VODOSE-155548 format. One record per residue (C-alpha): residue in one letter; x, y, z negated. Coordinates in steps of 0.02 Angstrom, whole numbers, plus 32768, in hexadecimal, padded with zeros to 4 digits. Example, Ala and Ser with C-alpha at 12.3 -4.5 7.8 and 13.67 -1.06 7.14 Angstrom:
% VODOSE-155548
type:A&x:8267&y:7F1F&z:7E7A
type:S&x:82AC&y:7FCB&z:7E9B
This chain:
% VODOSE-155548
type:M&x:4D78&y:BE8D&z:72EE
type:E&x:4D67&y:BEDA&z:739A
type:T&x:4CC2&y:BF36&z:73BC
type:K&x:4C6F&y:BF02&z:745D
type:Q&x:4C5D&y:BF97&z:74D2
type:R&x:4BA8&y:BFC3&z:74FC
type:I&x:4B77&y:BFB5&z:75B3
type:A&x:4B42&y:C05B&z:75FA
type:T&x:4A87&y:C06E&z:761C
type:V&x:4A44&y:C09C&z:76C8
type:S&x:4A27&y:C14E&z:768F
type:E&x:4ADC&y:C15B&z:7652
type:R&x:4B1C&y:C118&z:76F8
type:I&x:4AB3&y:C19B&z:7752
type:A&x:4AF4&y:C225&z:76DF
type:D&x:4BA7&y:C1ED&z:76FB
type:F&x:4B89&y:C1EF&z:77B8
type:V&x:4B42&y:C29E&z:77AE
type:Q&x:4BDB&y:C2DE&z:7752
type:S&x:4C5F&y:C284&z:77B6
type:F&x:4C18&y:C294&z:7869
type:S&x:4C74&y:C307&z:78E2
type:M&x:4C4C&y:C316&z:7999
type:D&x:4D05&y:C338&z:79B9
type:S&x:4D21&y:C27D&z:79AF
type:L&x:4CA6&y:C257&z:7A3A
type:P&x:4CD6&y:C238&z:7AEF
type:K&x:4CAF&y:C2C9&z:7B66
type:E&x:4C29&y:C268&z:7BC3
type:V&x:4BC8&y:C24F&z:7B20
type:V&x:4BCB&y:C309&z:7AFA
type:E&x:4B92&y:C330&z:7BAB
type:R&x:4B07&y:C2B0&z:7B9C
type:A&x:4AD1&y:C300&z:7AF7
type:K&x:4AC2&y:C3AA&z:7B4B
type:T&x:4A5D&y:C361&z:7BD8
type:L&x:49E5&y:C318&z:7B55
type:V&x:49D5&y:C3C9&z:7B09
type:L&x:49AD&y:C413&z:7BB4
type:D&x:4926&y:C38F&z:7BCD
type:S&x:48DD&y:C3B5&z:7B23
type:L&x:48D1&y:C470&z:7B46
type:G&x:4881&y:C44F&z:7BEF
type:N&x:47FD&y:C3E2&z:7B9E
type:A&x:47DC&y:C46B&z:7B1F
type:V&x:47BE&y:C4EB&z:7BA7
type:L&x:4748&y:C479&z:7C04
type:C&x:46DB&y:C468&z:7B67
type:M&x:46CD&y:C522&z:7B44
type:G&x:4619&y:C55B&z:7B4A
type:S&x:45CC&y:C4AF&z:7B3C
type:E&x:452F&y:C4A1&z:7AD1
type:A&x:4582&y:C436&z:7A4C
type:T&x:461D&y:C4A2&z:7A38
type:E&x:45B5&y:C541&z:7A39
type:A&x:4552&y:C4FB&z:79A8
type:I&x:45F3&y:C4DA&z:7949
type:R&x:4638&y:C587&z:7975
type:K&x:459D&y:C5DD&z:7934
type:T&x:45A6&y:C576&z:7895
type:T&x:465C&y:C5A8&z:7871
type:L&x:464A&y:C660&z:7895
type:G&x:4645&y:C6CB&z:77F9
type:S&x:46B2&y:C65B&z:778E
type:S&x:475E&y:C6A1&z:7762
type:R&x:47DE&y:C69A&z:76DB
type:E&x:4867&y:C718&z:76BC
type:G&x:490A&y:C6DB&z:7704
type:W&x:48C1&y:C632&z:773B
type:N&x:4863&y:C651&z:77E1
type:G&x:486D&y:C600&z:7889
type:K&x:4845&y:C637&z:793B
type:L&x:47B1&y:C5EE&z:799A
type:W&x:4800&y:C5C2&z:7A41
type:G&x:47C5&y:C621&z:7AD7
type:T&x:477F&y:C6AE&z:7A6C
type:D&x:47BF&y:C744&z:7A08
type:A&x:4769&y:C700&z:796C
type:T&x:47B6&y:C6B5&z:78D1
type:C&x:476A&y:C65B&z:783F
type:A&x:47A4&y:C5F3&z:77A9
type:L&x:482A&y:C57F&z:77E6
type:E&x:47D0&y:C4E5&z:77A9
type:D&x:473A&y:C517&z:7817
type:S&x:47A0&y:C54C&z:78AF
type:V&x:47EF&y:C4A1&z:78C1
type:I&x:4743&y:C452&z:78CC
type:Y&x:4718&y:C4BF&z:7962
type:N&x:47C2&y:C4B0&z:79B6
type:A&x:47C3&y:C3F3&z:79A5
type:A&x:4711&y:C3E9&z:79EA
type:L&x:474F&y:C447&z:7A84
type:I&x:47D8&y:C3C2&z:7A9C
type:H&x:4769&y:C32D&z:7A7E
type:G&x:46BD&y:C370&z:7AAF
type:N&x:46BF&y:C32A&z:7B5E
type:D&x:4713&y:C285&z:7B2D
type:Y&x:479E&y:C2B1&z:7BA8
type:D&x:482F&y:C2B5&z:7B2C
type:D&x:48C6&y:C244&z:7B1F
type:T&x:48B9&y:C191&z:7AE0
type:H&x:492A&y:C10E&z:7A99
type:V&x:48D7&y:C077&z:7AE0
type:A&x:491D&y:BFF0&z:7A6E
type:A&x:48ED&y:C059&z:79D4
type:I&x:4845&y:C08A&z:7A22
type:V&x:485E&y:C138&z:79E0
type:H&x:4867&y:C1EA&z:7A23
type:P&x:4908&y:C227&z:79CD
type:G&x:4905&y:C2DB&z:7A0A
type:A&x:4862&y:C32D&z:79DD
type:A&x:486D&y:C33F&z:7921
type:V&x:492B&y:C34C&z:791E
type:N&x:493A&y:C3CD&z:79A9
type:S&x:48AF&y:C438&z:7966
type:A&x:48FB&y:C43B&z:78B7
type:S&x:49AE&y:C451&z:78EF
type:I&x:4990&y:C4D9&z:7971
type:T&x:4911&y:C539&z:790A
type:L&x:4974&y:C533&z:7869
type:G&x:4A1C&y:C548&z:78C0
type:A&x:49E0&y:C5E4&z:7919
type:A&x:4995&y:C62C&z:787A
type:L&x:4A3D&y:C612&z:781F
type:G&x:4AA6&y:C655&z:78B0
type:K&x:4AFF&y:C5AE&z:78C6
type:S&x:4B69&y:C591&z:7962
type:G&x:4B33&y:C525&z:79F4
type:K&x:4BB2&y:C4A0&z:79C3
type:Q&x:4B71&y:C496&z:790F
type:I&x:4AC0&y:C484&z:794E
type:L&x:4AEF&y:C403&z:79D1
type:E&x:4B4E&y:C39F&z:794F
type:A&x:4AB9&y:C3A4&z:78D9
type:M&x:4A47&y:C365&z:7965
type:M&x:4ABD&y:C2D6&z:798D
type:I&x:4ABD&y:C2A0&z:78D5
type:G&x:49FF&y:C29F&z:78D1
type:W&x:49F0&y:C23D&z:7973
type:V&x:4A66&y:C1B7&z:7934
type:V&x:4A09&y:C1A6&z:788F
type:A&x:4962&y:C195&z:78E8
type:V&x:49A6&y:C113&z:7960
type:E&x:4A01&y:C0AD&z:78DC
type:L&x:4964&y:C0A5&z:7870
type:G&x:48F5&y:C081&z:7906
type:V&x:4963&y:BFF3&z:7945
type:A&x:4962&y:BFA9&z:7895
type:A&x:48A2&y:BFAB&z:7893
type:K&x:489F&y:BF3C&z:792F
type:G&x:47F9&y:BF82&z:796D
type:G&x:47A6&y:BF56&z:78C7
type:F&x:475B&y:C002&z:78A9
type:H&x:46F7&y:BFF9&z:794A
type:D&x:46C0&y:BF48&z:7923
type:K&x:4674&y:BF86&z:7880
type:G&x:461D&y:C01B&z:78D3
type:F&x:469A&y:C09E&z:789F
type:H&x:46EC&y:C11B&z:7917
type:A&x:47A5&y:C0FB&z:7901
type:T&x:47D4&y:C1AB&z:7936
type:A&x:4768&y:C1F4&z:78B1
type:I&x:47A5&y:C17E&z:7829
type:L&x:485C&y:C1A0&z:784F
type:A&x:4850&y:C25A&z:787A
type:S&x:4866&y:C29C&z:77C9
type:F&x:4902&y:C231&z:77A8
type:S&x:4957&y:C260&z:7849
type:A&x:4929&y:C319&z:783E
type:A&x:4966&y:C31E&z:7787
type:A&x:4A0E&y:C2DA&z:77BF
type:S&x:4A1E&y:C367&z:783E
type:I&x:49E7&y:C3EB&z:77C4
type:A&x:4A5F&y:C3AA&z:773F
type:K&x:4AF0&y:C3BF&z:77B9
type:L&x:4ABC&y:C471&z:77E7
type:L&x:4AA8&y:C4A5&z:7731
type:G&x:4B43&y:C44C&z:76F4
type:C&x:4AE3&y:C3E4&z:7675
type:S&x:4B43&y:C378&z:75FB
type:R&x:4B3E&y:C2BB&z:7603
type:E&x:4AC9&y:C2B7&z:756C
type:E&x:4A55&y:C33B&z:75B5
type:T&x:4A4A&y:C2DC&z:7658
type:V&x:4A25&y:C235&z:7602
type:N&x:499E&y:C286&z:7597
type:A&x:4951&y:C2DB&z:7630
type:L&x:4948&y:C234&z:768D
type:G&x:48F3&y:C1E7&z:75F5
type:I&x:4874&y:C274&z:75F1
type:C&x:4856&y:C25C&z:76AD
type:G&x:481B&y:C1AB&z:768A
type:S&x:4782&y:C1EF&z:7633
type:Q&x:475B&y:C264&z:76C4
type:S&x:477D&y:C1F1&z:775B
type:A&x:46D7&y:C1CF&z:77B0
type:G&x:4682&y:C1B7&z:7857
type:I&x:4604&y:C13A&z:7899
type:Q&x:45D7&y:C10D&z:7949
type:A&x:451C&y:C127&z:793C
type:F&x:452A&y:C1A4&z:79CB
type:L&x:453B&y:C110&z:7A44
type:A&x:4482&y:C0E9&z:7A33
type:D&x:4444&y:C193&z:7A75
type:G&x:44DB&y:C1FA&z:7AAD
type:T&x:44C5&y:C282&z:7A2A
type:W&x:454E&y:C2F7&z:79F2
type:S&x:459D&y:C2B6&z:7952
type:K&x:4635&y:C26A&z:79A4
type:R&x:4668&y:C316&z:79E7
type:M&x:4688&y:C354&z:7935
type:H&x:46E0&y:C2BA&z:78F2
type:P&x:4796&y:C2EC&z:7912
type:G&x:4776&y:C39F&z:78D8
type:W&x:4729&y:C364&z:7835
type:G&x:47C3&y:C2FA&z:781A
type:A&x:4833&y:C392&z:7832
type:H&x:47C1&y:C3F6&z:77BE
type:S&x:47CF&y:C36E&z:7739
type:A&x:488C&y:C366&z:774E
type:L&x:48A0&y:C41E&z:772C
type:Y&x:483A&y:C40F&z:768E
type:A&x:489C&y:C376&z:7658
type:I&x:4942&y:C3CF&z:7672
type:R&x:4908&y:C468&z:7612
type:L&x:48C6&y:C3FC&z:7582
type:A&x:496C&y:C39C&z:757C
type:Q&x:49D0&y:C43F&z:7579
type:N&x:496A&y:C475&z:74E4
type:G&x:4995&y:C3D4&z:7486
type:F&x:48FC&y:C368&z:74B0
type:K&x:4929&y:C2AF&z:74AE
type:G&x:48F2&y:C231&z:7534
type:P&x:48FB&y:C173&z:7530
type:L&x:49AC&y:C136&z:7550
type:Q&x:496C&y:C097&z:75AA
type:V&x:48E0&y:C0E9&z:760B
type:F&x:48F8&y:C06E&z:769A
type:E&x:4923&y:BFCA&z:7645
type:A&x:48CC&y:BFCF&z:759B
type:K&x:483B&y:BF5A&z:7573
type:F&x:47C1&y:BFE5&z:759A
type:G&x:4832&y:C03E&z:7617
type:M&x:4811&y:C069&z:76CD
type:W&x:483F&y:BFBF&z:7716
type:L&x:47E1&y:BF4A&z:76A3
type:S&x:4749&y:BFBC&z:7692
type:H&x:473A&y:BFDE&z:774C
type:L&x:4787&y:BF46&z:779F
type:G&x:4783&y:BEBF&z:7719
type:T&x:483D&y:BE99&z:772E
type:K&x:48E7&y:BEE4&z:770E
type:D&x:492E&y:BE99&z:77AF
type:G&x:499E&y:BF0E&z:7812
type:L&x:49CB&y:BF85&z:7785
type:D&x:4A76&y:BF36&z:776A
type:E&x:4AAA&y:BF70&z:7819
type:V&x:4A77&y:C027&z:7809
type:L&x:4B14&y:C094&z:7822
type:T&x:4B8B&y:C008&z:77F8
type:G&x:4BEF&y:C01E&z:7899
type:D&x:4C2F&y:C0AA&z:7905
type:R&x:4B9E&y:C0AE&z:7980
type:A&x:4B79&y:C16A&z:798B
type:A&x:4BBA&y:C17F&z:7A3D
type:Q&x:4B60&y:C0DF&z:7A75
type:R&x:4ABB&y:C117&z:7A25
type:I&x:4AC0&y:C1C3&z:7A78
type:M&x:4AE5&y:C177&z:7B24
type:E&x:4A52&y:C0FF&z:7B0D
type:I&x:49D3&y:C18C&z:7AF9
type:T&x:497E&y:C1AB&z:7B9F
type:P&x:4915&y:C239&z:7BE6
type:K&x:486E&y:C20A&z:7C35
type:L&x:4854&y:C21F&z:7CED
type:Y&x:4795&y:C215&z:7CDF
type:P&x:4721&y:C270&z:7C65
type:V&x:46CE&y:C1D0&z:7C26
type:C&x:46ED&y:C14A&z:7BA4
type:H&x:479B&y:C103&z:7BBE
type:M&x:4755&y:C054&z:7BB5
type:T&x:4705&y:C072&z:7C62
type:H&x:47A1&y:C0B2&z:7CBE
type:A&x:47DA&y:C007&z:7CFB
type:Y&x:472F&y:BFEF&z:7D4D
type:I&x:4746&y:C093&z:7DA9
type:A&x:47EF&y:C050&z:7DE4
type:C&x:479C&y:BFAC&z:7E19
type:M&x:471C&y:C006&z:7E84
type:Q&x:479F&y:C078&z:7ECD
type:E&x:480A&y:BFE4&z:7EFD
type:L&x:4779&y:BF8E&z:7F54
type:Q&x:474E&y:C02A&z:7FB2
type:H&x:4803&y:C047&z:7FE6
type:K&x:481D&y:BF94&z:8021
type:H&x:4772&y:BF70&z:806F
type:Q&x:4722&y:C01B&z:808E
type:I&x:4685&y:BFE8&z:8030
type:A&x:45FC&y:C06A&z:803C
type:A&x:457E&y:C070&z:7FAF
type:G&x:44EE&y:C04A&z:8025
type:K&x:453D&y:BFA3&z:8052
type:I&x:453D&y:BF66&z:7F9D
type:A&x:44BA&y:BEE6&z:7F6C
type:S&x:44F8&y:BECC&z:7EB8
type:I&x:4586&y:BEF1&z:7E43
type:H&x:45AF&y:BE83&z:7DAE
type:C&x:4627&y:BEBA&z:7D25
type:K&x:4676&y:BE49&z:7CA6
type:V&x:46A4&y:BEAA&z:7C09
type:D&x:4711&y:BE89&z:7B73
type:P&x:4696&y:BE61&z:7AE8
type:L&x:46EC&y:BEE1&z:7A77
type:F&x:46BB&y:BF6B&z:7AF2
type:Y&x:4615&y:BF27&z:7B30
type:E&x:45B2&y:BF74&z:7AA3
type:V&x:4601&y:C01B&z:7AC6
type:V&x:45E2&y:C02D&z:7B82
type:C&x:4554&y:BFB3&z:7BA2
type:E&x:44E1&y:BFBC&z:7B0A
type:P&x:445B&y:BFE8&z:7ADD
type:K&x:4428&y:BFB4&z:7B8F
type:Q&x:4392&y:C02B&z:7B99
type:E&x:4402&y:C0C1&z:7B76
type:K&x:4495&y:C087&z:7BE3
type:W&x:4429&y:C063&z:7C7D
type:H&x:43B7&y:C0F8&z:7C5C
type:P&x:4423&y:C17E&z:7C0B
type:T&x:43CC&y:C20F&z:7BB6
type:S&x:4460&y:C27F&z:7B8F
type:D&x:4502&y:C2B7&z:7BE4
type:Y&x:4562&y:C262&z:7B5B
type:T&x:4511&y:C1BC&z:7B7B
type:L&x:4547&y:C1CC&z:7C31
type:R&x:45FB&y:C1CA&z:7BF4
type:F&x:45DE&y:C121&z:7BA1
type:S&x:4571&y:C0D1&z:7C24
type:L&x:45D2&y:C051&z:7C8B
type:P&x:4545&y:C037&z:7D0A
type:Y&x:4536&y:C0F3&z:7D2A
type:I&x:45F2&y:C10C&z:7D38
type:V&x:4607&y:C07A&z:7DAF
type:A&x:4574&y:C0B5&z:7E1A
type:V&x:45B9&y:C164&z:7E29
type:C&x:4666&y:C123&z:7E56
type:A&x:4619&y:C0AE&z:7ED9
type:M&x:45C7&y:C146&z:7F28
type:T&x:4651&y:C1C9&z:7F18
type:G&x:46F3&y:C167&z:7F05
type:T&x:471A&y:C1B6&z:7E5D
type:F&x:46CD&y:C203&z:7DC4
type:R&x:46D9&y:C2BF&z:7DA2
type:N&x:4698&y:C33E&z:7D25
type:G&x:4608&y:C36D&z:7D95
type:D&x:45C7&y:C2B9&z:7D91
type:L&x:4597&y:C2CD&z:7CD9
type:D&x:44ED&y:C310&z:7D08
type:L&x:4449&y:C2BE&z:7CDC
type:S&x:43FC&y:C302&z:7D7A
type:H&x:4464&y:C283&z:7DDA
type:L&x:43EF&y:C1FE&z:7D94
type:E&x:4364&y:C24B&z:7DFC
type:K&x:43BF&y:C213&z:7E9A
type:A&x:436F&y:C173&z:7ED8
type:E&x:4412&y:C12B&z:7F1A
type:I&x:4463&y:C136&z:7E6D
type:R&x:43CD&y:C0ED&z:7E14
type:N&x:43BF&y:C060&z:7E92
type:L&x:4476&y:C035&z:7E87
type:M&x:4475&y:C038&z:7DC9
type:S&x:43E3&y:BFBB&z:7DCC
type:R&x:4454&y:BF46&z:7E30
type:I&x:44E3&y:BF4D&z:7DB0
type:T&x:44EF&y:BEC7&z:7D2B
type:C&x:456A&y:BEB6&z:7C9D
type:E&x:4598&y:BE26&z:7C29
type:P&x:4610&y:BE14&z:7B95
type:D&x:4699&y:BD99&z:7BC3
type:V&x:4734&y:BD6B&z:7B5F
type:G&x:4786&y:BD33&z:7C00
type:V&x:47AF&y:BDE4&z:7C32
type:R&x:4800&y:BE16&z:7B8E
type:S&x:48A7&y:BE6E&z:7B98
type:P&x:48D9&y:BE9A&z:7AE5
type:G&x:491D&y:BF4A&z:7AD5
type:H&x:48C9&y:BF82&z:7B75
type:F&x:481C&y:BFAC&z:7BBC
type:P&x:480B&y:BF2C&z:7C49
type:G&x:478D&y:BF2A&z:7CD8
type:W&x:4741&y:BE9B&z:7D3F
type:M&x:46C7&y:BEB5&z:7DCC
type:E&x:466E&y:BE4D&z:7E50
type:V&x:461C&y:BEA9&z:7EE0
type:R&x:45A4&y:BE53&z:7F58
type:L&x:4571&y:BEA6&z:7FFB
type:H&x:44CC&y:BE96&z:8056
type:S&x:452E&y:BE3F&z:80E0
type:G&x:4558&y:BDB2&z:8067
type:E&x:4610&y:BDDD&z:8049
type:K&x:4650&y:BDD4&z:7F98
type:Y&x:46E7&y:BE2B&z:7F4D
type:I&x:4732&y:BE15&z:7E9F
type:V&x:47B4&y:BE88&z:7E51
type:H&x:4800&y:BE84&z:7DA4
type:H&x:4868&y:BF0E&z:7D51
type:P&x:48B2&y:BECE&z:7CAE
type:Q&x:48EE&y:BF7E&z:7C86
type:E&x:48A1&y:C02A&z:7C8F
type:P&x:48E6&y:C0C0&z:7CF2
type:G&x:4970&y:C10C&z:7C89
type:A&x:49B4&y:C061&z:7C54
type:P&x:4A66&y:C031&z:7C88
type:S&x:4A22&y:BFE0&z:7D26
type:M&x:49C9&y:C080&z:7D5A
type:P&x:4A29&y:C113&z:7D09
type:I&x:49E7&y:C1C5&z:7D06
type:D&x:4A68&y:C250&z:7D26
type:H&x:4A6E&y:C309&z:7CFF
type:E&x:4A32&y:C33B&z:7DAB
type:Q&x:4992&y:C2D5&z:7D94
type:V&x:4976&y:C324&z:7CEA
type:M&x:4994&y:C3D1&z:7D34
type:G&x:4912&y:C3A9&z:7DBC
type:K&x:4897&y:C37A&z:7D34
type:F&x:48C3&y:C41A&z:7CD7
type:R&x:489A&y:C481&z:7D70
type:D&x:47F3&y:C428&z:7D86
type:N&x:47C9&y:C441&z:7CCF
type:T&x:47F2&y:C4FA&z:7CCA
type:A&x:47C3&y:C538&z:7D78
type:H&x:471A&y:C578&z:7D3C
type:H&x:476F&y:C5DC&z:7CB2
type:M&x:481D&y:C612&z:7CE7
type:T&x:4879&y:C662&z:7D74
type:E&x:4904&y:C603&z:7DCF
type:Q&x:4981&y:C675&z:7D79
type:Q&x:4941&y:C645&z:7CCD
type:M&x:494D&y:C58B&z:7CF9
type:T&x:49FD&y:C59C&z:7D38
type:Q&x:4A34&y:C602&z:7CA1
type:I&x:49EC&y:C589&z:7C24
type:N&x:4A3F&y:C4F6&z:7C7A
type:Q&x:4AE8&y:C550&z:7C78
type:L&x:4AD6&y:C583&z:7BC1
type:V&x:4A9E&y:C4D7&z:7B86
type:M&x:4B2C&y:C481&z:7BE3
type:N&x:4BA2&y:C4FB&z:7B8A
type:L&x:4B47&y:C4EB&z:7AE3
type:D&x:4BDF&y:C4B0&z:7A82
type:N&x:4C38&y:C556&z:7AAC
type:L&x:4BA8&y:C5CD&z:7A80
type:P&x:4BBF&y:C636&z:79E2
type:K&x:4B00&y:C63D&z:79D1
type:I&x:4A6B&y:C5F5&z:7A2F
type:D&x:49F2&y:C687&z:7A26
type:I&x:4A06&y:C6AB&z:7ADE
type:I&x:49C3&y:C600&z:7B0D
type:L&x:4928&y:C619&z:7AA4
type:E&x:490D&y:C6C6&z:7AF0
type:L&x:4918&y:C67D&z:7B9E
type:M&x:488A&y:C601&z:7B75
type:A&x:480F&y:C693&z:7B6B
type:P&x:4797&y:C697&z:7C02
type:S&x:47BE&y:C708&z:7C93
type:K&x:4732&y:C6CE&z:7D04
């Protein structure tokens, strides 16, 4: 009698993907896009150096070390235990909420994965190509799992990036360390007991979100080390009765599609850098206001009211609690306050790093404009897989304008190219680097797959100003 072949679990499919993936099979434009994403990630890291939150993490990590297993704290000469260094480095990438996003997955693929891959890869003396390949693997795993979740983590109050960070980082680490299929599967199972992250920060703009990706990378390193030492993790960590999907989402929907097709190139191309240092769910509203100003030359002083319709899935993130969103009390709340972001864009035509300043709320024109902004949840503006924006602007003269962007900047309808990312990189690093450093890092990153080591890139991230 023929024995029925067992269907591979999600963890086994991920492990098989880790072992079989080679960037040599990818089209050139995908590899170039991947390197642009790395440049963006490093620029975001430099921007965050010296912030209060990351300094607190840096001070916490200093003093920890382990023989043969240490990592560099980016932008410094210091090293510490690798598991701690990735927390700090990921916080640099994600700390200003300016890092890349896969919109359909509602996940930041790069922070945990890039921190783990670059930090570990540099410590092991891996080549730029090996590190880039490991990052690509982690990004694809994060996106595939995020797409399968269908926004469900956010609906339950979880931060999807935090929940998926350990799994995606573990996949990257497994590639760099040459882990066996069994070790990788066990590590992913162990990650399930360490994946965590809630969105309580939305209520008051406090700092916990900044450490979410780094904690995932930290957990992934421990999971891999445990698995290499023979520790067993659940084989069906995703699909079991008490696995990640049923315990966190209440369903197993979507899991059957994870890594069941050759979508690596597609997933990498779908990841987009952010043009504005605020929640990605608000970017289409910035585009709406910019379109109105471009077409009709609307000055902020002429505006009587602004009404925003918001996808109900995102309303709770950028419009609630109302007291905090209309009267922010922290710079982090500013990043998630749709009324503040729209008001600033109406006044300046854009939104820049310098606008994340609570002192701006002392300006009467901003306070007054925010008081004339209303928002409502509306299923009519939904655009699945995207962060849409809908805005109605009424002028004191009685004129009314309506604009709707079903997709956010960076979507296929509004692509972002390398030159735009390089412009953002210059803005992010101008306070920290010389023009020569910026140019050198750009050249090195865009040649990453040919570098024998990446130490020189990390050295160039040290401050010169």
